N, C-alpha and C positions, 0 to 999 in steps of 0.2 A: 761738728766729727769729732771723735775720739780719736786721740792718735800715742799710738805706743810703738815702743822698739821692737818690731819680732812678730806685732801682733796688732790689725788696724780691723776696727769695728766700726761700720757707719751708722751704727745706730744712735737714736735722740736725745737716750735715757741713759741716767747715771747716775753714780750713788757712791755715797760717804758715810764717812763715820768723824763725830767730834766728840772730844773729852768731856764728859756732863760738868767741868768746871770751867769750860768756857761761856756756857750762860745757866741762868738761873733755872731755867725749867723749861719746858716745851715750847710753850706759849712764846719766851723771848727770843727763842732762835726763829717760828716762823716769823714775827714781825720785824726780825732783821733781815731775814731773805725774801718776803714779799717784795719790797721796793725794786729788788732787784729785777722783775717784772718790766717794769715800769710799764703799767697800764694803768689807764683812767682811772679804774676804782679802788686800786692798792689801799689808798687810805680809808677807805670805807672798809673793807676787811680787815685793816688792822685796828681801826674803832669797834668793831663787833670784838674780835679778840679782846682787846683791851676792857671792854664793859659787861667780858660773860662773866659768871659767877661758879664757870667749873674749874674744877680741879687747873691750875696749870700745866701739871704734866700727862694730862689728857691726849692720848695720841691725837695726832691733825693730820687732817687732808685741806688740800687746797689744789686750784686748778691751773696749771702752768701751760706752755706752750705745747709739746705734742706728747707729751710723758705727763701725767700729775703728779704732784709731790703729796710724800707721807715721811712724816717726821714721828718717830717714836722713842721714848728713852728705856732703854736696857742695858742690865748688866753695868753698869758705871758710863757708860754713854750715848750718846744723839745717832739715832741711825736714821740716815737719809735718801730715799728713792724718789729720783727725780726727772727732769726734761736736763739736758744740755743746752738747751738753746739760750738759756739764762747762765749769765757767769756768777752762779751762787758760791763756786768756791772761791774765785778772785773776788768778790764781793766780801763773804765772810772772814777769806784772808787767811784762815786755820784749818787742814781738818788732820788727821793720821793716818796712818797706815791700818786697815782693817785687823783688827787683834786676833792673834791667833785662837784665841780659844772661840771667838766667832766662827771661824773657818770650821772647827771642828762643830761646835754644836748645830750650827746649822747648814754643814756638807756643804760647803764652800768651795769651787774650784782653786785648790792652793796658790796655781797661777796668776787668776784672774777673779779673785774674790767679786770684786767688786760687779761683774757683769750676774752672777748670782744671787749677790745680793738686793740686786733689784725689783729680784722677782720674789724673796723673802719679807723685806719689810710692810708689804700691802698685805701680809696674809698674818703678821703680829695682834691680830686682834679687832676690839673695834675702833674706831679712829670718828673724830668730830668733822662735822663737814660745815662751818661756821656760817659760810655765805647762805646757809636753809637750814639751820640750828639742827640737824639730826645727826644721829649717831648709826654708825653702820660699819660693815666690811665689804669687801669685793668679793662676790659670790663664786661658789667652784662655776664652773661650766663644762658643758659636752661638746664632743667636736661639733660643729656645725651651728652651734646657740652665737646668737648677738651677744657681743660682748658690750657694747654701747647704743644709746640709743640715737638713731639715724637724722633725726631731726635737729638735734646737737650736741652731737659727735662728745656727750658725756658717755664716761663709765657707769654702767650699771652697777646699782649697790643694793645688797642684801639687808633688808629692814625689816625687824620682823619677821622672819622667814618669805618674805616677798623681794623680787626683783625690781627694783623702780630706776626711775630716771630722776633724779634729785632735783632737775631743771622743770621738767614734765611738770612734778608734784606741787612745786614754788609756784608755777603759773595756772595751777589749778586744773591743768590736763591730767587724764588719766591713762597716759604713754605707759602704763609699767603692764608688766609680763605678770601674772600672776592667776591662781585659780579658783580666787573668792574675790568678792566685794571689799574693797576699805575705805573707812574713815581715813583724811589725812591727818587728822590731829591724833588718833594713835598711833602715828606714826612718828610724832616729832615727841623730841626728848627733855620734857621740861622742868629735868630735877636740877 
């Protein structure tokens, strides 16, 4: 639970900003954050990131407890939207106030900009999902549309114009919300 003087939120989401001189790139920050999850496959995920030939400043996504984690490098900072059920801030040791320019540029609430930042970060372009070697975005949704796969409780991703569950795709299941048949290899990013 987030605790603030004068304002209390029961949200499990968290957002913060880190100055870019604290880490060499997005992947270094991600590799530093992942062990804080204390999940059995953390080392495997770190090895996937280490062995990647992608630009290490590619925006990245990985699964965390209640809310997924998104890291993007913008305007001299690393912007992170994540779950506060893992002590990422304590684990990293140093974050900074959300810069005034971000509040204006991204139209954030001046009193509690981190609350709005958690909505902004996932919408800042394509993210790499290293567990599935996919590049995608969070799809816009209409009222009443499903936001995640009911079987895997995984956020749907927009890949090549189609809403998919990366876990279903990785397992060869076609639990994909789409309007036309897909070849799963057409969705992979092999660049």
